[in-house]
Backbone as a chain_set.jsonl record, in Angstrom:
{"seq": "MTLPEITPSEVVARGDDVMLLDVREPHEFAAGHIDGAVLIPLSQLAARQEELATDRDIVCVCRSGNRSGMVTEALARAGYDVLNLDGGMLAWAEAHLPFVADDGSPGRIA", "coords": {"N": [[11.504, 6.936, 17.416], [14.639, 6.467, 16.149], [17.739, 5.685, 17.675], [20.425, 7.882, 17.085], [23.501, 6.889, 16.581], [27.157, 6.373, 17.181], [30.433, 5.044, 16.716], [33.162, 4.128, 18.805], [35.419, 4.333, 17.212], [34.791, 5.704, 15.14], [34.195, 8.239, 16.626], [36.906, 8.872, 17.132], [37.786, 9.377, 14.424], [36.383, 11.481, 13.796], [37.523, 13.372, 15.528], [38.327, 16.613, 16.86], [35.888, 17.645, 15.927], [33.576, 17.134, 17.166], [31.663, 17.408, 20.192], [32.462, 15.953, 23.297], [30.188, 14.789, 25.377], [30.035, 13.675, 28.74], [28.092, 12.21, 30.672], [28.051, 10.784, 33.067], [28.509, 10.345, 36.743], [30.348, 12.183, 38.856], [32.292, 10.732, 40.304], [32.681, 8.595, 38.728], [33.466, 9.793, 36.185], [35.812, 10.809, 37.198], [37.383, 8.523, 37.802], [37.991, 7.384, 35.261], [37.929, 8.872, 31.925], [37.188, 10.054, 28.702], [39.787, 11.955, 27.108], [39.407, 15.321, 26.976], [36.57, 15.323, 27.217], [33.698, 16.52, 28.338], [32.205, 16.946, 31.358], [28.904, 16.663, 32.332], [26.941, 15.507, 34.569], [23.922, 13.583, 34.388], [21.807, 14.233, 35.957], [22.078, 17.022, 36.233], [21.814, 18.146, 33.861], [19.677, 19.657, 32.742], [19.878, 22.029, 33.816], [22.339, 22.897, 33.177], [22.31, 23.295, 30.416], [22.982, 25.296, 28.65], [25.807, 25.124, 28.264], [26.314, 23.248, 26.218], [27.371, 22.353, 22.922], [26.59, 24.258, 20.065], [27.361, 24.318, 17.466], [28.453, 21.996, 16.507], [28.373, 18.593, 16.473], [27.213, 16.651, 19.175], [28.56, 14.17, 21.152], [27.177, 11.909, 23.332], [28.178, 10.295, 26.248], [28.497, 7.416, 28.451], [28.762, 4.836, 30.912], [27.804, 2.366, 29.735], [26.167, 3.067, 27.526], [23.516, 3.471, 28.281], [22.514, 5.473, 29.884], [23.448, 7.622, 28.535], [21.945, 7.287, 26.095], [19.344, 7.829, 26.713], [19.809, 10.574, 27.314], [20.901, 11.318, 24.804], [18.223, 10.88, 23.07], [16.583, 12.987, 24.464], [17.95, 15.393, 23.953], [18.013, 15.26, 21.12], [15.385, 15.451, 20.248], [15.147, 18.296, 21.396], [16.356, 19.379, 19.523], [19.06, 19.569, 19.038], [21.975, 18.522, 17.373], [23.012, 15.499, 17.84], [24.706, 12.49, 18.976], [24.804, 9.075, 20.262], [27.294, 7.401, 22.143], [27.994, 4.323, 21.164], [27.677, 1.754, 23.105], [29.282, 2.903, 24.985], [31.708, 3.964, 27.4], [32.661, 1.287, 28.062], [32.766, 0.073, 25.602], [34.522, 1.901, 24.411], [36.926, 1.354, 25.928], [37.108, -1.358, 25.248], [37.906, -1.262, 22.719], [40.311, -0.325, 22.929], [41.153, 2.202, 23.063], [42.598, 5.175, 24.212], [42.128, 6.497, 27.656], [41.789, 8.616, 30.485], [42.43, 9.177, 34.03], [41.52, 11.592, 36.551], [43.771, 12.381, 37.747], [45.649, 12.266, 35.831], [46.761, 9.753, 35.223], [46.551, 6.194, 33.811], [43.092, 5.65, 33.009], [40.249, 3.976, 34.77], [37.386, 2.079, 34.572], [34.611, 3.106, 36.142]], "CA": [[12.796, 7.605, 16.962], [15.693, 5.803, 16.014], [18.685, 6.564, 18.42], [21.564, 8.088, 16.506], [24.753, 6.162, 17.396], [28.464, 6.459, 16.642], [31.188, 3.862, 17.343], [34.347, 4.633, 19.173], [36.463, 4.639, 16.335], [33.989, 6.97, 14.505], [34.538, 9.386, 17.258], [38.295, 9.333, 16.833], [38.106, 10.033, 13.127], [35.753, 13.009, 13.835], [38.503, 14.484, 16.119], [37.639, 17.876, 17.528], [34.704, 17.913, 15.306], [32.386, 16.866, 18.054], [31.542, 17.664, 21.677], [32.216, 14.745, 23.982], [29.615, 15.147, 26.602], [29.916, 12.891, 29.537], [26.839, 12.241, 31.693], [28.005, 10.01, 34.126], [28.68, 10.804, 37.968], [31.622, 12.88, 39.229], [33.285, 9.754, 40.721], [32.793, 7.576, 37.594], [34.321, 10.526, 35.251], [37.33, 11.108, 37.928], [38.296, 7.317, 37.627], [38.477, 7.34, 33.694], [37.15, 9.521, 30.88], [37.941, 10.35, 27.275], [40.45, 13.203, 27.141], [38.532, 16.443, 26.23], [35.264, 15.162, 27.546], [32.893, 17.704, 29.438], [31.146, 16.33, 32.477], [27.616, 17.223, 32.885], [26.173, 14.741, 35.094], [22.497, 13.557, 33.833], [20.917, 15.04, 37.036], [22.425, 18.543, 36.133], [21.766, 18.477, 32.421], [18.643, 20.731, 32.261], [20.349, 23.453, 34.566], [23.534, 23.496, 32.531], [22.045, 23.184, 29.065], [23.669, 26.386, 27.817], [26.894, 24.784, 27.978], [26.216, 22.391, 25.061], [27.57, 22.848, 21.674], [25.462, 24.553, 19.168], [28.17, 24.48, 16.361], [29.144, 20.795, 16.074], [27.625, 17.474, 16.723], [27.328, 16.467, 20.388], [28.68, 12.603, 21.411], [26.929, 11.503, 24.573], [28.921, 9.047, 26.809], [28.314, 7.044, 29.86], [29.372, 3.63, 31.112], [27.465, 1.293, 28.81], [25.425, 3.604, 26.475], [21.956, 3.507, 28.502], [21.966, 6.91, 30.254], [23.728, 8.723, 27.469], [21.171, 7.011, 25.133], [18.295, 8.711, 27.144], [20.256, 11.91, 26.836], [20.665, 11.532, 23.188], [16.894, 11.198, 22.683], [15.982, 14.3, 24.927], [18.691, 16.452, 23.037], [17.535, 15.309, 19.746], [13.813, 16.28, 20.219], [15.393, 19.486, 21.754], [16.755, 20.137, 18.253], [20.626, 19.292, 19.117], [22.805, 17.493, 16.582], [23.606, 14.626, 18.826], [24.88, 11.02, 18.808], [25.224, 8.202, 21.354], [28.394, 6.716, 21.867], [27.467, 3.265, 20.95], [28.651, 0.805, 24.099], [29.74, 3.72, 26.047], [33.016, 3.693, 27.944], [33.09, 0.051, 27.981], [32.981, -0.09, 23.975], [35.56, 2.522, 24.127], [37.986, 0.415, 26.559], [37.447, -2.523, 24.53], [38.628, -0.837, 21.274], [41.698, 0.026, 23.224], [41.294, 3.577, 22.925], [43.111, 5.752, 25.562], [41.333, 7.549, 28.448], [42.774, 9.13, 31.609], [41.861, 9.597, 35.282], [41.563, 12.873, 36.987], [45.012, 12.771, 38.219], [46.607, 11.958, 34.788], [47.108, 8.253, 35.292], [45.545, 5.582, 32.953], [41.739, 5.51, 33.543], [39.555, 2.842, 34.755], [35.999, 2.225, 34.484], [34.167, 2.757, 37.771]], "C": [[13.749, 6.57, 17.127], [16.896, 6.452, 16.634], [19.925, 6.483, 17.297], [22.798, 7.785, 17.262], [25.893, 6.426, 16.446], [29.422, 5.441, 17.535], [32.386, 4.829, 17.784], [35.471, 5.053, 18.207], [36.116, 5.777, 15.265], [34.31, 8.229, 15.198], [35.939, 9.931, 16.989], [38.574, 9.865, 15.612], [37.523, 11.428, 13.028], [36.643, 13.88, 14.646], [37.681, 15.628, 16.893], [36.378, 18.499, 16.776], [33.37, 17.604, 15.957], [32.659, 17.358, 19.343], [31.568, 16.473, 22.37], [31.618, 15.376, 25.207], [29.303, 13.904, 27.55], [29.059, 12.86, 30.606], [26.789, 11.431, 32.8], [28.309, 10.898, 35.465], [29.979, 11.194, 38.06], [32.69, 11.687, 39.317], [33.702, 8.965, 39.434], [33.759, 8.46, 36.541], [35.861, 10.603, 35.963], [37.997, 9.737, 37.818], [38.746, 7.22, 36.165], [37.36, 8.156, 32.674], [37.949, 9.9, 29.747], [38.458, 11.861, 27.409], [39.686, 14.28, 26.448], [37.074, 16.412, 26.479], [34.698, 16.27, 28.388], [31.989, 16.931, 30.243], [30.093, 17.269, 32.757], [26.832, 16.125, 33.217], [24.557, 14.715, 34.409], [21.616, 14.237, 34.832], [21.158, 16.655, 36.972], [22.272, 18.975, 34.641], [20.768, 19.611, 32.041], [19.196, 22.09, 32.953], [21.688, 23.997, 33.859], [23.333, 23.474, 31.015], [22.921, 24.168, 28.142], [25.138, 26.154, 27.721], [27.112, 23.683, 26.88], [26.657, 23.099, 23.802], [26.468, 23.049, 20.939], [26.194, 24.383, 17.733], [28.602, 23.149, 15.954], [28.228, 19.763, 16.799], [28.156, 17.11, 18.453], [27.226, 14.846, 20.67], [28.248, 12.503, 22.99], [27.586, 10.253, 25.056], [28.533, 8.794, 27.99], [28.945, 5.823, 29.857], [29.074, 2.66, 29.94], [26.709, 1.848, 27.617], [23.858, 3.865, 26.921], [21.623, 4.938, 28.931], [22.099, 7.771, 29.208], [22.682, 8.664, 26.165], [19.726, 7.901, 25.535], [18.546, 10.318, 26.833], [20.285, 12.331, 25.274], [19.413, 11.759, 22.775], [16.363, 12.51, 23.091], [16.749, 15.346, 23.938], [18.298, 16.546, 21.806], [16.384, 15.815, 19.57], [13.931, 17.778, 20.634], [15.794, 20.257, 20.427], [18.431, 20.133, 18.178], [21.085, 18.278, 18.186], [23.554, 16.67, 17.457], [23.675, 13.08, 18.439], [25.052, 10.385, 20.021], [26.417, 7.515, 21.028], [28.054, 5.078, 22.146], [28.363, 2.152, 21.998], [29.114, 1.59, 25.028], [31.296, 3.396, 26.278], [33.648, 2.241, 27.892], [33.513, -0.288, 26.598], [34.359, 0.453, 23.763], [37.077, 1.676, 24.531], [38.18, -0.819, 25.635], [38.008, -2.224, 23.192], [39.936, -0.343, 21.483], [42.128, 1.27, 23.007], [41.812, 4.195, 24.255], [41.868, 6.731, 26.232], [41.788, 7.562, 29.711], [41.883, 9.348, 32.859], [42.175, 10.842, 35.528], [43.283, 13.288, 37.159], [46.242, 12.415, 37.08], [47.101, 10.652, 34.47], [45.961, 7.609, 34.391], [44.302, 5.415, 33.703], [41.247, 4.091, 33.532], [38.198, 3.062, 34.682], [35.215, 2.062, 35.757], [32.562, 2.276, 37.627]], "O": [[13.731, 5.833, 18.113], [17.189, 7.599, 16.295], [20.334, 5.454, 16.759], [23.101, 8.292, 18.342], [25.756, 6.648, 15.243], [29.235, 5.122, 18.709], [32.594, 5.955, 17.332], [36.275, 5.961, 18.418], [36.907, 6.533, 14.701], [34.659, 9.219, 14.555], [36.18, 11.102, 16.695], [39.453, 10.721, 15.507], [38.008, 12.344, 12.365], [36.554, 15.098, 14.487], [36.577, 15.479, 17.417], [35.947, 19.633, 16.987], [32.278, 17.775, 15.416], [33.798, 17.72, 19.638], [30.607, 15.753, 22.097], [32.177, 16.202, 25.929], [28.397, 13.139, 27.217], [29.355, 13.582, 31.558], [25.768, 11.289, 33.473], [28.362, 12.119, 35.319], [30.811, 10.597, 37.376], [33.704, 11.625, 38.621], [34.876, 8.735, 39.147], [34.752, 7.901, 36.077], [36.899, 10.468, 35.314], [39.225, 9.763, 37.737], [39.93, 6.963, 35.946], [36.14, 8.001, 32.735], [39.17, 10.05, 29.785], [37.732, 12.798, 27.742], [39.34, 14.068, 25.286], [36.353, 17.312, 26.048], [35.461, 16.874, 29.141], [31.056, 16.306, 29.739], [30.233, 18.38, 33.269], [26.053, 15.68, 32.374], [24.063, 15.753, 33.968], [20.631, 14.829, 34.389], [20.459, 17.431, 37.624], [22.604, 20.106, 34.287], [21.02, 20.399, 31.13], [18.84, 23.176, 32.496], [22.076, 25.165, 33.905], [24.356, 23.664, 30.357], [23.446, 23.825, 27.083], [25.771, 26.996, 27.084], [28.268, 23.278, 26.752], [26.373, 24.281, 23.608], [25.483, 22.312, 20.994], [25.409, 24.311, 16.788], [29.215, 23.156, 14.887], [27.413, 20.129, 17.646], [29.308, 17.3, 18.845], [26.171, 14.233, 20.508], [28.984, 13.016, 23.832], [27.568, 9.237, 24.361], [28.193, 9.725, 28.72], [29.693, 5.578, 28.91], [29.988, 2.202, 29.254], [26.598, 1.085, 26.658], [23.05, 4.362, 26.137], [20.657, 5.547, 28.471], [21.218, 8.563, 28.87], [22.529, 9.597, 25.377], [19.135, 8.558, 24.678], [17.76, 11.093, 26.289], [19.838, 13.338, 24.725], [19.245, 12.776, 22.101], [15.743, 13.183, 22.269], [16.083, 16.067, 23.195], [18.175, 17.644, 21.262], [16.266, 16.684, 18.706], [13.011, 18.538, 20.329], [15.62, 21.464, 20.253], [18.989, 20.706, 17.243], [20.561, 17.165, 18.232], [24.665, 17.037, 17.842], [22.842, 12.532, 17.718], [25.466, 11.088, 20.943], [26.647, 7.076, 19.902], [27.877, 4.675, 23.296], [29.506, 1.785, 21.727], [29.429, 1.013, 26.069], [31.981, 2.72, 25.511], [34.847, 2.02, 27.722], [34.564, -0.906, 26.426], [35.24, -0.16, 23.161], [38.019, 1.435, 23.777], [39.301, -1.22, 25.322], [38.611, -3.131, 22.618], [40.664, 0.025, 20.561], [43.312, 1.519, 22.779], [41.443, 3.711, 25.325], [41.019, 7.418, 25.665], [42.227, 6.497, 30.146], [40.703, 9.672, 32.724], [43.06, 11.358, 34.845], [43.832, 14.309, 36.744], [47.439, 12.313, 37.347], [47.824, 10.473, 33.49], [44.851, 8.1, 34.185], [44.334, 5.084, 34.889], [41.563, 3.217, 32.725], [37.788, 4.222, 34.726], [35.179, 0.989, 36.359], [31.924, 1.947, 38.627]]}, "num_chains": 1, "name": "protein.A"}
């Protein structure tokens, strides 16, 4: 299976047309995440699958794209419309796109 991917700029262009699914650990998310992203850590995904969007594409996000790539493959096999954020949060930051910490301050990648 070819991993369906999307670039940070393509995510921005899609706006609210996608669900941003952050699969990192809570401390990583708290340090810095894309505004509007939903945190469901990889280890909790099976138990929280009912929280996933079925009416729009899901964009999976992690630090570098590896964990989110695994989730993207699994969700695609399960029938979801899903894309992997190519390069993850590292690529998002390299594109100089905004992200925030839980306290509202500028985010950092943990």
